Phi, psi and omega in degrees: 000131177293165183118192186253354170085003182262359180249147171272116181235160174307143177286130176241131180285159179271178179277152357285132185259146166254340174231157184072030185279145171246118189250112185258155181251115174272116177262019179114034180299128177297154183299322182297322183282325177293325178293317180291320176297318184284332174299325183277308196245005187305329182289346181258356183251127182254319180230135181239110182263130168279111186295148170053233178256021186299322183297330180286340185250338190296116178287347181256021186301313182300317180291325177287327174294320176299319180297313183293322179299320181296327178265016178054046179249126182281132183254140180226137176283000181079161191276330185299318182293321175295319175306314185296315180302318181294321179300329182266007182068029183235033182293324178293321175297321177301313181296321176296317179298313179300318179295311180299324176295324183109014175293127176276343182238153162223154179252132175250120182222172178218046185255351182250317180241150178303125179210125181282166182302320179297315181298316183297319181288328170301317179295316177300315178300322178287322179290327180293347176289336185234348188225163159284129184248129169259115180253126184264135180240155182105168182252147176278349185264129184295335183275354176264106181249103177283144176286160177302326181295317178301313180301314182297314176300318180298314180299313181300317179296316180296317181296317178298330182290341178130004176294148173272315179230147172255123177268128175266119191298131170217351183064175176291341180274338186066037183226016176220177176070246182280008178233154169283176181297337178274353183090007175287138180295138169267096187294331175302318179291312182301317179293322176297317179296316182292332176285324182279325181229132181310136177305335177294337182262347180272140173233114184267119175295121187214082182286336187261151183294320180297325176291319178299318179294325180297312185290325176295317178298325186281315187244353180098179184296341184261023172290141178273127184229144185229173184057028176287135179298140181308327177274006180254006186292315183293325177293322177300320184293329174295327172298310182301322187268011175062037179256021178222155183298328190288340183229002184305128173081352183295330184220042175233128182304138174083357177252152181271122176302150173288137181282141177290139179252000000 
């Protein structure tokens, strides 16, 4: 564990991790900035998602993928790009392109184009033959309110279809899906997901620090969190290790957990 060794901290596994992953969202970060961030924070980043269609346009994609591989960070082109390819009947070309580029992960979602559950699960199964698959559940639209049971069924079905991790929708804003419009966590949905799918397989999109702290208090330091800003990975690790007031004592023997407000 990094640090100076004189504090008792929660135990964190090293990379490659299957639990306690930090999944960051790249909104178009230049290669030089990504290099600097990973030199500082690379040990804390597990999955790097190129948001939306950025991977398709980024002229520095090959160099960035090499950089991520050196830091043992899994790269994903994100779900929207695959949805668009599927809508145009070019999902196999997309998978070939992602494989040729060297992406180890793909995300399968149904938040941009209409896609029924059967089609989504066929796509998950096809992708799982070549990639680690993150399957996203939930809606990006604030006016679509799924019941906790619907969330749970979707997550269990996608996992059965071949996904490695299930992403719980929260968007980059943290104001839809598993959140209310104010950004407050919907605990009934989170509990339903955790009951239907092991928390080890769930990855909760949590772009905001208050959301990250809530999940660490709820599930512990090894909760899987996504859509973290790349420059927020080190800050998230301080939540995980009980080095901030919001989570201090929550997962350390003999200490009194911070009460939620």
